[in-house]
N, C-alpha and C positions, 0 to 999 in steps of 0.2 A: 387630557393627556397626562400620563404619569412620567415623571422624570426620576431616573435613578441617580442618587447622590452617593458616589462611591468612596468618599474619603471621610471617615469618622474621627472625631476627637472625642475621647471618653474619659470619664472620671469614676474610678472605682473607690469605694470606701473600705478601709481596712477595719475589720471587726476586732482585730487583735490590738492594734495600737491607736485606733480611732483617727487615723490620718488619711489624707487624700493623695491620690497619684493621678497625674494627667498623662494620658497616653494617646498615641496615634497609631493606627494600623489600617491597611487596606482590607484586612480580613478580621473584622471585629469579633465575631463569634469564636474563631480559632484562637485569636490572641487572648481573649478572656479565659478560654479553656486552659491555655498555657500558663496564665497568671495563677489560676486556681489550682493547677497541677503542681506548681512550684518550679516550672521550667523557665520562668522569666526571672533572672537574677535580681532585677530591680524590686520585685515584690515577693520573692519566695519566702522570706521570713515574716511577711506581713499578712499571711493568709489566715482566715478566709477573707475574700474580697466580695463586695456587693456593688454592682453597677448602679450608680445613682444619677448619672447624667451622660447623655450622648448627643452630639450635634454633628450633622453630616454636611459635607461641602461638595460642590461640583468640581472644584479644582484643588489639586494636591497642595499647591503653594498657599492657598487660603487656609487649609486645615493646619499646615505647619506653622503659619503665622499665629493662628489661634492657640495652638498648643503652647507657644511661647518659647 
């Protein structure tokens, strides 16, 4: 049985300033595209970004706790 875990917490690495960002989004692919397009204010000046970690959760509240 496969289970879909819909709530990802992800960490992209900034290749510009070598820092990490911790994010949460119900739509991981779209959100990463926004980060790399410069549409996300939090990381616009830190592009390009490379996804280095992603962890999925069944419940939104668990993902938000992990994000910190």
